[in-house]
C-alpha positions in Angstrom: 10.2 4.4 -1.2 7.2 4.6 0.6 5.5 7.5 -1.3 7.0 10.2 1.2 7.7 14.0 -0.6 10.9 13.9 2.2 13.0 11.0 2.6 13.2 12.0 6.0 10.2 11.0 6.7 11.0 7.7 5.2 14.0 7.1 7.0 11.5 8.0 10.4 9.7 5.4 10.1 12.9 3.1 9.1 14.7 4.2 11.4 18.0 3.9 9.0 20.6 6.3 8.5 22.0 8.3 5.4 24.5 6.3 4.6 22.5 2.8 5.0 19.8 4.0 2.8 22.3 5.3 0.3 24.0 1.6 -0.2 20.4 0.1 -0.5 19.9 2.0 -3.1 22.7 1.8 -4.9 21.8 -1.8 -4.9 18.6 -1.6 -6.2 19.5 0.7 -8.8 22.2 -1.4 -10.0 20.4 -4.6 -10.5 18.0 -2.5 -12.4 20.6 -1.4 -14.5 21.9 -5.0 -14.8 18.0 -6.0 -15.8 17.4 -3.3 -18.0 20.6 -4.3 -20.2 19.7 -7.7 -20.2 16.0 -6.7 -21.5 17.8 -4.7 -24.6 
């Protein structure tokens, strides 16, 4: 997300858990999928 080679580095700065990160990214990828479907 922030350009780090390891997600653990990003989590250290954001102070979030694996589950919180997973939930956030699921929302991002779902929205991206929806936008792609609309654009086709």
